[in-house]
N, CA, C and O atoms as CSV, one atom per row, in Angstrom:
chain,resi,resn,atom,element,x,y,z
A,1,MET,N,N,-225.018,-89.019,-59.767
A,1,MET,CA,C,-223.772,-88.286,-59.751
A,1,MET,C,C,-223.842,-87.199,-58.677
A,1,MET,O,O,-224.766,-86.386,-58.654
A,2,ILE,N,N,-222.868,-87.203,-57.810
A,2,ILE,CA,C,-222.804,-86.214,-56.729
A,2,ILE,C,C,-222.332,-84.878,-57.285
A,2,ILE,O,O,-221.382,-84.809,-58.064
A,3,LYS,N,N,-223.009,-83.831,-56.871
A,3,LYS,CA,C,-222.612,-82.468,-57.224
A,3,LYS,C,C,-222.531,-81.655,-55.949
A,3,LYS,O,O,-223.076,-82.046,-54.917
A,4,VAL,N,N,-221.857,-80.533,-56.021
A,4,VAL,CA,C,-221.854,-79.592,-54.905
A,4,VAL,C,C,-223.103,-78.725,-55.072
A,4,VAL,O,O,-223.301,-78.096,-56.112
A,5,ALA,N,N,-223.937,-78.703,-54.038
A,5,ALA,CA,C,-225.179,-77.935,-54.084
A,5,ALA,C,C,-225.008,-76.538,-53.505
A,5,ALA,O,O,-225.683,-75.596,-53.919
A,6,LYS,N,N,-224.086,-76.413,-52.530
A,6,LYS,CA,C,-223.800,-75.111,-51.903
A,6,LYS,C,C,-222.311,-75.029,-51.634
A,6,LYS,O,O,-221.668,-76.027,-51.309
A,7,ILE,N,N,-221.772,-73.830,-51.774
A,7,ILE,CA,C,-220.353,-73.614,-51.486
A,7,ILE,C,C,-220.226,-72.326,-50.684
A,7,ILE,O,O,-220.904,-71.338,-50.964
A,8,LYS,N,N,-219.356,-72.350,-49.692
A,8,LYS,CA,C,-219.150,-71.166,-48.859
A,8,LYS,C,C,-217.670,-71.033,-48.560
A,8,LYS,O,O,-217.021,-71.994,-48.146
A,9,CYS,N,N,-217.140,-69.838,-48.770
A,9,CYS,CA,C,-215.751,-69.570,-48.427
A,9,CYS,C,C,-215.682,-69.276,-46.934
A,9,CYS,O,O,-216.439,-68.452,-46.418
A,10,LEU,N,N,-214.775,-69.952,-46.248
A,10,LEU,CA,C,-214.639,-69.812,-44.798
A,10,LEU,C,C,-213.486,-68.898,-44.406
A,10,LEU,O,O,-213.194,-68.742,-43.221
A,11,GLY,N,N,-212.837,-68.300,-45.380
A,11,GLY,CA,C,-211.674,-67.461,-45.108
A,11,GLY,C,C,-210.410,-68.187,-45.494
A,11,GLY,O,O,-210.360,-69.417,-45.493
A,12,GLY,N,N,-209.397,-67.426,-45.821
A,12,GLY,CA,C,-208.155,-68.039,-46.280
A,12,GLY,C,C,-208.423,-68.840,-47.538
A,12,GLY,O,O,-208.984,-68.320,-48.503
A,13,HIS,N,N,-208.031,-70.085,-47.535
A,13,HIS,CA,C,-208.250,-70.964,-48.683
A,13,HIS,C,C,-209.127,-72.153,-48.311
A,13,HIS,O,O,-208.975,-73.249,-48.849
A,14,ARG,N,N,-210.046,-71.915,-47.381
A,14,ARG,CA,C,-210.940,-72.982,-46.914
A,14,ARG,C,C,-212.344,-72.772,-47.464
A,14,ARG,O,O,-212.859,-71.655,-47.507
A,15,LEU,N,N,-212.951,-73.894,-47.885
A,15,LEU,CA,C,-214.328,-73.883,-48.370
A,15,LEU,C,C,-215.158,-74.891,-47.601
A,15,LEU,O,O,-214.645,-75.910,-47.138
A,16,ARG,N,N,-216.427,-74.605,-47.468
A,16,ARG,CA,C,-217.390,-75.580,-46.962
A,16,ARG,C,C,-218.279,-75.963,-48.123
A,16,ARG,O,O,-218.951,-75.112,-48.706
A,17,ALA,N,N,-218.287,-77.234,-48.457
A,17,ALA,CA,C,-219.088,-77.751,-49.559
A,17,ALA,C,C,-220.230,-78.587,-49.014
A,17,ALA,O,O,-220.024,-79.454,-48.165
A,18,THR,N,N,-221.428,-78.326,-49.500
A,18,THR,CA,C,-222.582,-79.166,-49.208
A,18,THR,C,C,-222.943,-79.870,-50.509
A,18,THR,O,O,-223.163,-79.229,-51.537
A,19,PHE,N,N,-223.000,-81.189,-50.449
A,19,PHE,CA,C,-223.221,-81.991,-51.641
A,19,PHE,C,C,-224.709,-82.266,-51.859
A,19,PHE,O,O,-225.531,-82.083,-50.962
A,20,SER,N,N,-225.028,-82.705,-53.064
A,20,SER,CA,C,-226.421,-82.906,-53.450
A,20,SER,C,C,-227.127,-83.986,-52.629
A,20,SER,O,O,-228.356,-84.058,-52.649
A,21,ASP,N,N,-226.389,-84.817,-51.918
A,21,ASP,CA,C,-227.004,-85.844,-51.073
A,21,ASP,C,C,-227.135,-85.398,-49.613
A,21,ASP,O,O,-227.493,-86.200,-48.750
A,22,GLY,N,N,-226.846,-84.118,-49.336
A,22,GLY,CA,C,-226.997,-83.587,-47.987
A,22,GLY,C,C,-225.768,-83.729,-47.096
A,22,GLY,O,O,-225.776,-83.277,-45.951
A,23,MET,N,N,-224.720,-84.349,-47.610
A,23,MET,CA,C,-223.481,-84.453,-46.847
A,23,MET,C,C,-222.663,-83.185,-47.075
A,23,MET,O,O,-222.769,-82.552,-48.126
A,24,ALA,N,N,-221.840,-82.815,-46.078
A,24,ALA,CA,C,-221.068,-81.580,-46.177
A,24,ALA,C,C,-219.761,-81.714,-45.428
A,24,ALA,O,O,-219.589,-82.612,-44.604
A,25,GLY,N,N,-218.839,-80.809,-45.725
A,25,GLY,CA,C,-217.575,-80.779,-45.019
A,25,GLY,C,C,-216.710,-79.636,-45.497
A,25,GLY,O,O,-216.978,-79.023,-46.531
A,26,ASP,N,N,-215.669,-79.356,-44.735
A,26,ASP,CA,C,-214.746,-78.280,-45.037
A,26,ASP,C,C,-213.494,-78.854,-45.696
A,26,ASP,O,O,-213.079,-79.978,-45.414
A,27,TYR,N,N,-212.903,-78.046,-46.582
A,27,TYR,CA,C,-211.657,-78.462,-47.223
A,27,TYR,C,C,-210.737,-77.256,-47.337
A,27,TYR,O,O,-211.165,-76.165,-47.712
A,28,ASP,N,N,-209.474,-77.466,-47.009
A,28,ASP,CA,C,-208.462,-76.421,-47.094
A,28,ASP,C,C,-207.669,-76.620,-48.392
A,28,ASP,O,O,-206.986,-77.629,-48.566
A,29,PHE,N,N,-207.770,-75.660,-49.283
A,29,PHE,CA,C,-207.101,-75.719,-50.579
A,29,PHE,C,C,-205.676,-75.186,-50.540
A,29,PHE,O,O,-205.060,-75.038,-51.596
A,30,SER,N,N,-205.127,-74.891,-49.363
A,30,SER,CA,C,-203.800,-74.289,-49.253
A,30,SER,C,C,-202.729,-75.069,-50.001
A,30,SER,O,O,-201.913,-74.471,-50.703
A,31,ALA,N,N,-202.715,-76.373,-49.866
A,31,ALA,CA,C,-201.689,-77.170,-50.535
A,31,ALA,C,C,-201.809,-77.061,-52.055
A,31,ALA,O,O,-200.801,-77.079,-52.760
A,32,ILE,N,N,-203.016,-76.950,-52.552
A,32,ILE,CA,C,-203.235,-76.844,-54.001
A,32,ILE,C,C,-202.810,-75.472,-54.504
A,32,ILE,O,O,-202.092,-75.370,-55.498
A,33,VAL,N,N,-203.247,-74.422,-53.826
A,33,VAL,CA,C,-202.940,-73.082,-54.324
A,33,VAL,C,C,-201.455,-72.740,-54.173
A,33,VAL,O,O,-200.984,-71.787,-54.794
A,34,ASN,N,N,-200.722,-73.479,-53.377
A,34,ASN,CA,C,-199.290,-73.243,-53.232
A,34,ASN,C,C,-198.457,-74.010,-54.261
A,34,ASN,O,O,-197.232,-73.891,-54.281
A,35,GLN,N,N,-199.118,-74.792,-55.111
A,35,GLN,CA,C,-198.416,-75.453,-56.202
A,35,GLN,C,C,-198.120,-74.416,-57.281
A,35,GLN,O,O,-198.703,-73.331,-57.289
A,36,SER,N,N,-197.216,-74.755,-58.184
A,36,SER,CA,C,-196.909,-73.830,-59.272
A,36,SER,C,C,-197.879,-74.046,-60.426
A,36,SER,O,O,-198.457,-75.121,-60.587
A,37,GLY,N,N,-198.035,-73.014,-61.207
A,37,GLY,CA,C,-198.882,-73.111,-62.393
A,37,GLY,C,C,-199.758,-71.891,-62.559
A,37,GLY,O,O,-200.178,-71.277,-61.578
A,38,PRO,N,N,-200.031,-71.542,-63.803
A,38,PRO,CA,C,-200.796,-70.326,-64.078
A,38,PRO,C,C,-202.254,-70.391,-63.617
A,38,PRO,O,O,-202.855,-69.346,-63.366
A,39,MET,N,N,-202.833,-71.573,-63.499
A,39,MET,CA,C,-204.237,-71.664,-63.088
A,39,MET,C,C,-204.416,-71.474,-61.583
A,39,MET,O,O,-205.428,-70.928,-61.145
A,40,VAL,N,N,-203.448,-71.917,-60.795
A,40,VAL,CA,C,-203.591,-71.797,-59.342
A,40,VAL,C,C,-203.021,-70.493,-58.796
A,40,VAL,O,O,-203.369,-70.081,-57.689
A,41,GLU,N,N,-202.155,-69.844,-59.557
A,41,GLU,CA,C,-201.533,-68.612,-59.066
A,41,GLU,C,C,-202.556,-67.558,-58.618
A,41,GLU,O,O,-202.392,-67.001,-57.533
A,42,PRO,N,N,-203.606,-67.258,-59.402
A,42,PRO,CA,C,-204.578,-66.247,-58.949
A,42,PRO,C,C,-205.299,-66.648,-57.655
A,42,PRO,O,O,-205.713,-65.782,-56.885
A,43,LEU,N,N,-205.449,-67.958,-57.415
A,43,LEU,CA,C,-206.162,-68.429,-56.230
A,43,LEU,C,C,-205.398,-68.161,-54.939
A,43,LEU,O,O,-205.972,-68.260,-53.855
A,44,ARG,N,N,-204.131,-67.827,-55.033
A,44,ARG,CA,C,-203.340,-67.522,-53.830
A,44,ARG,C,C,-203.857,-66.267,-53.136
A,44,ARG,O,O,-203.711,-66.112,-51.924
A,45,ASP,N,N,-204.456,-65.383,-53.908
A,45,ASP,CA,C,-205.037,-64.164,-53.354
A,45,ASP,C,C,-206.371,-64.530,-52.697
A,45,ASP,O,O,-207.301,-64.947,-53.388
A,46,PRO,N,N,-206.479,-64.378,-51.361
A,46,PRO,CA,C,-207.722,-64.762,-50.675
A,46,PRO,C,C,-208.965,-64.048,-51.205
A,46,PRO,O,O,-210.058,-64.614,-51.168
A,47,VAL,N,N,-208.818,-62.819,-51.697
A,47,VAL,CA,C,-209.970,-62.101,-52.251
A,47,VAL,C,C,-210.437,-62.785,-53.536
A,47,VAL,O,O,-211.637,-62.956,-53.750
A,48,PHE,N,N,-209.492,-63.173,-54.384
A,48,PHE,CA,C,-209.846,-63.899,-55.609
A,48,PHE,C,C,-210.413,-65.270,-55.259
A,48,PHE,O,O,-211.414,-65.694,-55.837
A,49,PHE,N,N,-209.784,-65.959,-54.320
A,49,PHE,CA,C,-210.248,-67.289,-53.917
A,49,PHE,C,C,-211.704,-67.237,-53.449
A,49,PHE,O,O,-212.482,-68.152,-53.719
A,50,ALA,N,N,-212.063,-66.168,-52.752
A,50,ALA,CA,C,-213.424,-66.020,-52.219
A,50,ALA,C,C,-214.464,-65.806,-53.314
A,50,ALA,O,O,-215.662,-65.842,-53.033
A,51,ARG,N,N,-214.041,-65.589,-54.536
A,51,ARG,CA,C,-214.975,-65.398,-55.649
A,51,ARG,C,C,-215.473,-66.723,-56.219
A,51,ARG,O,O,-216.054,-66.744,-57.304
A,52,VAL,N,N,-215.259,-67.813,-55.516
A,52,VAL,CA,C,-215.704,-69.136,-55.946
A,52,VAL,C,C,-217.216,-69.133,-56.178
A,52,VAL,O,O,-217.972,-68.473,-55.466
A,53,PHE,N,N,-217.629,-69.885,-57.188
A,53,PHE,CA,C,-219.050,-70.048,-57.493
A,53,PHE,C,C,-219.253,-71.469,-58.009
A,53,PHE,O,O,-218.285,-72.174,-58.293
A,54,LEU,N,N,-220.491,-71.883,-58.129
A,54,LEU,CA,C,-220.781,-73.222,-58.636
A,54,LEU,C,C,-221.152,-73.161,-60.112
A,54,LEU,O,O,-221.968,-72.343,-60.536
A,55,GLU,N,N,-220.535,-74.042,-60.873
A,55,GLU,CA,C,-220.874,-74.200,-62.285
A,55,GLU,C,C,-221.066,-75.683,-62.540
A,55,GLU,O,O,-220.122,-76.467,-62.434
A,56,ASP,N,N,-222.280,-76.061,-62.875
A,56,ASP,CA,C,-222.619,-77.476,-63.078
A,56,ASP,C,C,-222.230,-78.336,-61.883
A,56,ASP,O,O,-221.775,-79.467,-62.054
A,57,GLY,N,N,-222.405,-77.808,-60.678
A,57,GLY,CA,C,-222.145,-78.562,-59.464
A,57,GLY,C,C,-220.689,-78.659,-59.062
A,57,GLY,O,O,-220.343,-79.442,-58.177
A,58,ALA,N,N,-219.827,-77.876,-59.696
A,58,ALA,CA,C,-218.400,-77.893,-59.374
A,58,ALA,C,C,-217.951,-76.521,-58.882
A,58,ALA,O,O,-218.276,-75.514,-59.511
A,59,PRO,N,N,-217.213,-76.454,-57.771
A,59,PRO,CA,C,-216.627,-75.178,-57.354
A,59,PRO,C,C,-215.712,-74.666,-58.474
A,59,PRO,O,O,-214.842,-75.387,-58.963
A,60,THR,N,N,-215.927,-73.417,-58.864
A,60,THR,CA,C,-215.229,-72.842,-60.007
A,60,THR,C,C,-214.822,-71.415,-59.671
A,60,THR,O,O,-215.497,-70.731,-58.901
A,61,TRP,N,N,-213.716,-70.972,-60.254
A,61,TRP,CA,C,-213.235,-69.609,-60.044
A,61,TRP,C,C,-213.267,-68.860,-61.375
A,61,TRP,O,O,-213.310,-69.482,-62.436
A,62,PRO,N,N,-213.247,-67.530,-61.320
A,62,PRO,CA,C,-213.368,-66.732,-62.543
A,62,PRO,C,C,-212.315,-67.023,-63.616
A,62,PRO,O,O,-212.559,-66.747,-64.791
A,63,ASN,N,N,-211.164,-67.565,-63.252
A,63,ASN,CA,C,-210.135,-67.872,-64.249
A,63,ASN,C,C,-210.352,-69.235,-64.913
A,63,ASN,O,O,-209.556,-69.636,-65.762
A,64,GLY,N,N,-211.422,-69.956,-64.536
A,64,GLY,CA,C,-211.719,-71.252,-65.140
A,64,GLY,C,C,-211.247,-72.446,-64.337
A,64,GLY,O,O,-211.590,-73.579,-64.676
A,65,PHE,N,N,-210.471,-72.232,-63.282
A,65,PHE,CA,C,-210.040,-73.346,-62.428
A,65,PHE,C,C,-211.262,-73.909,-61.724
A,65,PHE,O,O,-212.104,-73.156,-61.235
A,66,ASP,N,N,-211.363,-75.237,-61.672
A,66,ASP,CA,C,-212.481,-75.847,-60.960
A,66,ASP,C,C,-212.020,-77.092,-60.225
A,66,ASP,O,O,-210.937,-77.622,-60.474
A,67,ALA,N,N,-212.869,-77.543,-59.316
A,67,ALA,CA,C,-212.593,-78.752,-58.538
A,67,ALA,C,C,-213.705,-79.751,-58.812
A,67,ALA,O,O,-214.883,-79.430,-58.654
A,68,ALA,N,N,-213.343,-80.943,-59.215
A,68,ALA,CA,C,-214.342,-81.975,-59.499
A,68,ALA,C,C,-215.073,-82.337,-58.206
A,68,ALA,O,O,-214.430,-82.597,-57.189
A,69,PRO,N,N,-216.408,-82.357,-58.232
A,69,PRO,CA,C,-217.170,-82.649,-57.017
A,69,PRO,C,C,-216.821,-83.997,-56.384
A,69,PRO,O,O,-216.718,-84.096,-55.161
A,70,GLY,N,N,-216.638,-85.032,-57.205
A,70,GLY,CA,C,-216.299,-86.354,-56.667
A,70,GLY,C,C,-214.954,-86.346,-55.961
A,70,GLY,O,O,-214.801,-86.933,-54.890
A,71,TRP,N,N,-213.984,-85.681,-56.565
A,71,TRP,CA,C,-212.660,-85.560,-55.952
A,71,TRP,C,C,-212.763,-84.815,-54.621
A,71,TRP,O,O,-212.203,-85.248,-53.614
A,72,LEU,N,N,-213.486,-83.688,-54.624
A,72,LEU,CA,C,-213.606,-82.884,-53.408
A,72,LEU,C,C,-214.259,-83.691,-52.290
A,72,LEU,O,O,-213.822,-83.632,-51.141
A,73,ARG,N,N,-215.296,-84.439,-52.623
A,73,ARG,CA,C,-215.969,-85.256,-51.619
A,73,ARG,C,C,-215.023,-86.310,-51.043
A,73,ARG,O,O,-214.997,-86.518,-49.830
A,74,ARG,N,N,-214.249,-86.975,-51.900
A,74,ARG,CA,C,-213.296,-87.988,-51.423
A,74,ARG,C,C,-212.233,-87.368,-50.524
A,74,ARG,O,O,-211.840,-87.963,-49.521
A,75,GLU,N,N,-211.768,-86.174,-50.882
A,75,GLU,CA,C,-210.762,-85.490,-50.070
A,75,GLU,C,C,-211.319,-85.139,-48.688
A,75,GLU,O,O,-210.650,-85.335,-47.673
A,76,ILE,N,N,-212.534,-84.627,-48.658
A,76,ILE,CA,C,-213.159,-84.275,-47.379
A,76,ILE,C,C,-213.398,-85.536,-46.554
A,76,ILE,O,O,-213.145,-85.555,-45.350
A,77,GLU,N,N,-213.881,-86.574,-47.197
A,77,GLU,CA,C,-214.144,-87.843,-46.503
A,77,GLU,C,C,-212.858,-88.432,-45.935
A,77,GLU,O,O,-212.872,-88.997,-44.842
A,78,ALA,N,N,-211.748,-88.307,-46.659
A,78,ALA,CA,C,-210.459,-88.856,-46.214
A,78,ALA,C,C,-209.973,-88.180,-44.940
A,78,ALA,O,O,-209.236,-88.787,-44.163
A,79,THR,N,N,-210.374,-86.935,-44.717
A,79,THR,CA,C,-209.961,-86.236,-43.503
A,79,THR,C,C,-210.902,-86.530,-42.336
A,79,THR,O,O,-210.649,-86.100,-41.211
A,80,GLY,N,N,-211.966,-87.247,-42.597
A,80,GLY,CA,C,-212.949,-87.542,-41.545
A,80,GLY,C,C,-213.922,-86.408,-41.286
A,80,GLY,O,O,-214.646,-86.422,-40.291
A,81,ALA,N,N,-213.943,-85.418,-42.181
A,81,ALA,CA,C,-214.776,-84.229,-41.960
A,81,ALA,C,C,-216.116,-84.276,-42.684
A,81,ALA,O,O,-216.881,-83.316,-42.594
A,82,LEU,N,N,-216.428,-85.342,-43.389
A,82,LEU,CA,C,-217.702,-85.434,-44.126
A,82,LEU,C,C,-218.806,-85.857,-43.154
A,82,LEU,O,O,-218.686,-86.875,-42.471
A,83,ALA,N,N,-219.875,-85.071,-43.099
A,83,ALA,CA,C,-220.984,-85.363,-42.199
A,83,ALA,C,C,-222.280,-84.827,-42.796
A,83,ALA,O,O,-222.258,-83.992,-43.701
A,84,ARG,N,N,-223.380,-85.303,-42.295
A,84,ARG,CA,C,-224.682,-84.805,-42.741
A,84,ARG,C,C,-224.777,-83.321,-42.408
A,84,ARG,O,O,-224.475,-82.910,-41.288
A,85,ASP,N,N,-225.200,-82.518,-43.386
A,85,ASP,CA,C,-225.347,-81.074,-43.174
A,85,ASP,C,C,-226.557,-80.831,-42.276
A,85,ASP,O,O,-227.669,-81.248,-42.601
A,86,ALA,N,N,-226.345,-80.168,-41.169
A,86,ALA,CA,C,-227.433,-79.921,-40.207
A,86,ALA,C,C,-228.557,-79.098,-40.825
A,86,ALA,O,O,-229.709,-79.210,-40.407
A,87,ALA,N,N,-228.231,-78.271,-41.818
A,87,ALA,CA,C,-229.243,-77.424,-42.451
A,87,ALA,C,C,-230.001,-78.150,-43.545
A,87,ALA,O,O,-231.007,-77.643,-44.042
A,88,ALA,N,N,-229.532,-79.334,-43.929
A,88,ALA,CA,C,-230.168,-80.062,-45.043
A,88,ALA,C,C,-231.428,-80.763,-44.603
A,88,ALA,O,O,-232.085,-81.419,-45.412
């Protein structure tokens, strides 16, 4: 099972995820945080968004919102941005 091993906020609503298999890529959450709903509303604030942390290999925010690692990897791969992490 793929998990996120490292997460880094790149500013705005962009994250760089490094997965447990050494692959990595950037993802822009702007489209998600601009949706309606009480869980995504706090993420619109870039300071709150930057408080992302890993819980059981999933990017998670203090309000309980999280992103499934498999979904995140597929999204990054679909943009062509998934590549071997040079630091891995």
